[in-house]
Steps between C-alpha positions, in 0.01 A plus 500: 500500500545331164638688203305527180633320194603828336697604810660157507593530132656843554696369798615200299629726222688707758652190657598363159676824403688488833633150436873487445531135400308230318476296819337794678260549210400134516417516871291815446315329215426193713385720789255697287371192317421360844325819610296519180400134524393549862294809409329309219432207733349730766282668235370162377441383857299812586284468188387144577 
């Protein structure tokens, strides 16, 4: 089951507010950028 983009955004905001250090924040950012890119790629793939 894949999460919708709005759910993912809400989760990202939660994770970001839970970060205690800049290093942690960076890894969360990288993780979500990867998720978002993959979702976009899947969407494009399905449309073609």
